[in-house]
Each structure stands twice: as structure tokens, then as C-alpha cells.
Legacy VTK file of the C-alpha trace (Angstrom):
# vtk DataFile Version 3.0
C-alpha trace
ASCII
DATASET POLYDATA
POINTS 286 float
-10.051 -18.733 4.131
-9.596 -15.356 2.422
-10.561 -13.727 5.712
-9.008 -16.207 8.155
-5.503 -16.419 6.640
-4.733 -12.648 6.542
-6.264 -12.210 9.995
-4.280 -15.158 11.327
-1.066 -13.778 9.836
-1.662 -10.403 11.462
-2.378 -11.941 14.871
0.694 -14.173 14.615
2.974 -11.215 13.823
1.573 -9.228 16.738
2.175 -12.176 19.060
5.648 -12.812 17.642
6.793 -9.212 18.089
5.571 -8.798 21.626
6.690 -12.189 22.896
10.182 -11.359 21.595
10.270 -8.113 23.608
11.959 -7.983 26.989
10.054 -6.344 29.881
12.264 -3.282 29.401
11.366 -3.059 25.697
7.658 -3.382 26.493
7.976 -0.540 29.001
9.779 1.602 26.409
7.078 0.920 23.820
4.343 1.946 26.269
6.242 5.180 26.993
6.341 5.986 23.271
2.569 5.511 23.075
2.000 7.694 26.136
4.407 10.411 25.012
3.326 10.633 21.372
2.058 13.940 19.997
-1.347 12.891 18.714
-1.916 16.320 17.196
0.401 15.232 14.376
-1.568 11.991 14.072
-4.809 13.944 13.618
-3.133 16.160 11.022
-1.906 13.026 9.261
-5.475 11.684 9.208
-6.667 14.998 7.737
-4.203 14.652 4.848
-5.425 11.084 4.294
-9.030 12.300 4.119
-7.994 14.942 1.571
-6.393 12.202 -0.528
-9.734 10.351 -0.477
-11.487 13.528 -1.656
-9.004 13.856 -4.515
-9.454 10.173 -5.387
-13.228 10.662 -5.404
-12.905 13.663 -7.716
-10.453 11.838 -9.996
-12.906 8.974 -10.369
-15.200 11.144 -12.476
-12.496 11.527 -15.126
-12.811 7.787 -15.741
-16.601 7.659 -15.490
-17.365 10.600 -17.811
-16.173 8.838 -21.015
-18.630 6.055 -20.116
-21.482 8.589 -20.038
-21.806 9.084 -16.276
-21.437 12.260 -14.214
-21.593 11.247 -10.563
-21.834 13.378 -7.430
-18.623 13.962 -5.518
-20.404 13.179 -2.236
-21.450 9.726 -3.458
-17.991 9.050 -4.864
-16.453 10.036 -1.532
-18.899 7.833 0.364
-18.012 4.875 -1.872
-14.269 5.443 -1.444
-14.576 5.857 2.343
-16.699 2.725 2.727
-14.171 0.835 0.582
-11.317 1.672 2.957
-13.492 0.721 5.929
-14.473 -2.597 4.331
-10.829 -3.465 3.692
-10.210 -3.254 7.441
-12.557 -6.192 7.999
-12.525 -8.157 4.730
-9.387 -8.094 2.526
-9.889 -6.882 -1.058
-13.614 -6.235 -0.460
-13.292 -2.462 -0.751
-13.125 -2.352 -4.544
-16.267 -4.484 -4.826
-18.140 -2.327 -2.316
-17.210 0.817 -4.277
-18.770 -0.621 -7.405
-21.909 -1.709 -5.540
-22.405 1.696 -3.894
-21.942 3.562 -7.176
-24.452 1.237 -8.822
-27.004 1.829 -6.058
-26.708 5.614 -5.681
-25.654 6.746 -9.164
-26.974 4.007 -11.440
-23.534 3.137 -12.824
-23.594 -0.581 -13.769
-21.338 -2.565 -11.465
-19.210 -3.979 -14.303
-18.405 -0.516 -15.652
-17.767 1.047 -12.262
-15.593 -1.866 -11.178
-13.619 -1.624 -14.424
-12.699 1.997 -13.679
-11.630 1.004 -10.158
-9.290 -1.668 -11.520
-7.841 0.831 -14.004
-7.096 3.399 -11.311
-5.517 0.723 -9.130
-3.162 -0.049 -11.999
-2.070 3.590 -12.016
-1.588 3.471 -8.239
0.542 0.349 -8.645
2.746 2.147 -11.172
3.226 5.055 -8.766
4.078 2.662 -5.935
6.654 0.981 -8.176
8.104 4.422 -8.929
8.501 5.140 -5.210
10.016 1.679 -4.780
12.612 2.372 -7.465
13.317 5.793 -5.942
13.834 4.250 -2.504
16.198 1.592 -3.875
18.254 4.202 -5.721
18.534 6.515 -2.712
19.325 3.810 -0.148
21.118 1.325 -2.423
24.507 1.488 -0.676
23.063 1.025 2.814
20.753 -1.788 1.707
23.601 -3.486 -0.155
25.852 -3.344 2.913
23.048 -4.670 5.120
22.338 -7.593 2.779
26.036 -8.458 2.495
26.423 -8.441 6.280
23.176 -10.262 7.097
22.877 -12.954 4.425
25.562 -15.636 3.875
26.952 -15.555 0.292
25.786 -19.122 -0.401
22.186 -18.262 0.571
22.370 -15.038 -1.426
23.364 -16.979 -4.551
20.411 -19.318 -4.012
18.047 -16.341 -3.689
19.407 -14.694 -6.854
19.150 -17.980 -8.748
15.567 -18.399 -7.530
14.618 -14.892 -8.680
16.168 -15.455 -12.119
14.465 -18.846 -12.400
11.089 -17.307 -11.554
11.695 -14.477 -14.015
12.227 -17.019 -16.796
9.664 -19.660 -15.814
6.654 -17.428 -15.086
6.457 -15.910 -18.618
6.903 -19.414 -20.109
4.186 -20.761 -17.826
1.806 -17.976 -18.827
2.505 -18.588 -22.496
2.185 -22.384 -22.644
0.177 -23.632 -19.656
-3.572 -24.269 -19.954
-4.361 -24.504 -16.240
-7.021 -22.449 -14.440
-4.328 -20.480 -12.619
-2.728 -19.580 -15.925
-6.056 -18.424 -17.354
-6.468 -16.135 -14.357
-2.935 -14.789 -14.864
-3.643 -14.130 -18.538
-6.884 -12.369 -17.679
-4.987 -10.277 -15.130
-2.378 -9.267 -17.723
-5.130 -8.474 -20.241
-6.869 -6.396 -17.579
-3.647 -4.474 -16.956
-3.310 -3.688 -20.652
-6.950 -2.642 -20.987
-6.673 -0.476 -17.890
-3.597 1.331 -19.178
-5.118 1.854 -22.633
-8.383 3.145 -21.150
-6.372 5.793 -19.301
-4.473 6.727 -22.463
-7.796 7.226 -24.265
-9.176 9.455 -21.513
-10.151 12.984 -22.558
-8.862 14.608 -19.367
-5.569 12.762 -18.992
-3.794 15.834 -17.638
-6.338 16.390 -14.863
-6.319 12.677 -14.036
-2.521 12.619 -13.698
-2.576 15.868 -11.704
-4.934 14.357 -9.146
-2.869 11.164 -9.100
0.176 13.229 -8.110
-1.964 15.028 -5.518
-3.179 11.715 -4.066
0.299 10.248 -3.718
1.716 13.548 -2.516
-0.910 13.583 0.243
-0.138 9.945 1.101
3.523 10.837 1.540
2.698 14.058 3.412
0.389 12.120 5.730
3.164 9.624 6.460
5.770 12.376 6.927
3.474 14.243 9.322
2.826 11.106 11.372
6.582 10.655 11.827
6.586 13.831 13.925
4.324 12.194 16.498
7.450 10.624 18.019
10.667 12.599 18.622
12.691 9.490 17.682
11.228 9.439 14.142
10.768 13.177 13.574
14.158 13.751 11.942
14.916 10.587 10.000
16.499 11.183 6.539
14.419 11.590 3.377
15.615 8.300 1.902
14.590 6.406 5.024
11.172 8.089 4.919
10.636 6.965 1.316
11.694 3.356 1.828
9.662 3.031 5.042
6.654 4.513 3.240
7.085 1.978 0.420
7.537 -1.035 2.698
4.517 -0.005 4.739
2.410 0.417 1.587
3.126 -3.130 0.414
1.884 -4.621 3.698
-1.713 -3.684 2.834
-1.683 -6.460 0.237
-1.137 -9.164 2.868
-3.536 -8.440 5.729
-6.624 -6.350 6.441
-5.344 -2.786 5.975
-1.895 -3.901 7.113
-3.154 -5.356 10.423
-0.105 -6.770 12.176
2.056 -6.662 9.051
2.371 -2.859 8.952
3.985 -2.309 12.379
6.146 -5.411 11.891
7.412 -4.279 8.482
7.894 -0.652 9.522
9.804 -1.697 12.640
11.915 -4.078 10.565
12.958 -1.547 7.929
13.582 1.221 10.484
15.824 -1.172 12.420
17.959 -1.529 9.282
18.568 2.220 9.467
19.477 2.230 13.173
16.079 3.125 14.640
15.208 1.108 17.760
12.721 -1.726 17.254
10.537 -0.388 20.071
10.298 2.953 18.270
9.375 1.291 14.982
6.666 -0.875 16.546
5.162 2.065 18.438
5.167 4.240 15.332
3.641 1.463 13.219
0.692 1.150 15.590
0.262 4.891 16.135
-0.013 5.427 12.375
LINES 1 287
286 0 1 2 3 4 5 6 7 8 9 10 11 12 13 14 15 16 17 18 19 20 21 22 23 24 25 26 27 28 29 30 31 32 33 34 35 36 37 38 39 40 41 42 43 44 45 46 47 48 49 50 51 52 53 54 55 56 57 58 59 60 61 62 63 64 65 66 67 68 69 70 71 72 73 74 75 76 77 78 79 80 81 82 83 84 85 86 87 88 89 90 91 92 93 94 95 96 97 98 99 100 101 102 103 104 105 106 107 108 109 110 111 112 113 114 115 116 117 118 119 120 121 122 123 124 125 126 127 128 129 130 131 132 133 134 135 136 137 138 139 140 141 142 143 144 145 146 147 148 149 150 151 152 153 154 155 156 157 158 159 160 161 162 163 164 165 166 167 168 169 170 171 172 173 174 175 176 177 178 179 180 181 182 183 184 185 186 187 188 189 190 191 192 193 194 195 196 197 198 199 200 201 202 203 204 205 206 207 208 209 210 211 212 213 214 215 216 217 218 219 220 221 222 223 224 225 226 227 228 229 230 231 232 233 234 235 236 237 238 239 240 241 242 243 244 245 246 247 248 249 250 251 252 253 254 255 256 257 258 259 260 261 262 263 264 265 266 267 268 269 270 271 272 273 274 275 276 277 278 279 280 281 282 283 284 285
């Protein structure tokens, strides 16, 4: 089910988008594919590869306090295989990284996997930072769009639901004894341990430097890819950030954003007056 549901969701979104297109829109989308500058796509891929190299190098800052000095080549292989595995099996990449490091460097799986979880926590914090930045920059436009698109009565229901969840989830975690709650508690404990392990790191400065490099390369890769299509080459900075954020979140739902990425990117670009056909084409080209 963990494989079938994300894959099914991706296939459904692909079908839904294309069956909603008129013949004219399909023709336009094909023209965008044919007319794209794939040199920018290759450059975007190069920046992504550099981010993987930086991630591989950063990994050693977490492994060294545990008594392990691993080869950059093996780290890079583990990271690359992890991204490839996530294309086929959701969430399998982190496990494969730990297995590869155990096999080629002798780092026990539990310890290697623990460092992977810790670094993912840092990545989550950076993604939340970009999310907050996007909301601040585009707040007025998003507010106007929500007010125009969602009836006030439905908006009140949504706000009430969010507040209710914000109150009930902490209470559930505190008092419930169910298996789901135990998993939630373990997740929260893991978050705390991951953050504290980073704070105790000897080379915190170098670790944070490479974290900035990684996310800078992610953003640069995305920005470069935008130039593959003339229609997306000059969109404003705020739109770039919020599209980058929305696209990043889709990787949590399907295999490497299969189906969800182009749908989400097209959706958010439409909010900022970019044609749906452009957004879909860009989402698939990236």
C-alpha cells in the first residue's frame, strides 16, 4: 500500500490534468516541451548534483563524533542511490543510505540512519524558513486570492478546523495511549534528539555552512530551470520562492513528486497569472 497509494495518486493527477485540457491547451503544452531550452535544464541538473556532493561532505560532520571517517565517494554513492530509490519506492532512500554506509564503510545501520534523520530535521527547518519567507513576500496576493476564491462561510470552517487541530493534537499526544500516539511521541523525541545532536556537534559552523550551500544550490537549480521556458524566465522573486516551496512539499506525497509536482507547480503559478499549460510543461521539464 505504501507504494500503490502514492503511485496511484500521481497517476490520477496526471490523468486529471490532461483530461481537463482542451485540444488547444494540449497543443500549447507540446509546443512548450518542443521549444524549451534544455541547456538550462542540464545546468539545473549540474547544480543539483553539486548539492548532493555538498550533502555527502556534510554527512561526515555528523559521523565523525561517532568515531567514523567515511570516504566522500561512498557518501556520494549512498546519497545518489537514495534519491534514485525514492523515485521507485517512497521514503526508501533514507534506509538505503544507511544500508550502503554499513556495507561499504562499516558504520552500523542504526547510527548511520540516526544521522540521516537528524540532517532531515535540519532540512525541514530550512524548508519551513523558505515557507515563512514566501508567505511574507506574497501575503497580500495570497490573501486576495483566498478571499476571492473561498466563500467566507467555508473559510471560517477551515480556520475553525485548523484551530481545533492545533488544540486537539497536543492533547492527544499527551493523554492518548494508542499505537499511533506512541509513534507520534517517538517522532517528537527523535526531533529533539536530532536537534540536540546537531547542537553538540564539534563542527557546527561547517555543518551550517554546507546546509546553506545545499539549499542555495537547490534554489539556484530551480531558478536556472525556470529559464528553460521564456514564459517562466522572468517571474518575480517572490513567485520563485513560493513555487519552489510548494514544489518541495510535493515530494512527501508521491515518489519524488511524480504527478504531484507538475500539478502543484501549475496550480501555484496559475495563482500568479501564469498559464496552466506553462506551469504543467515546466513541472514536467524540471
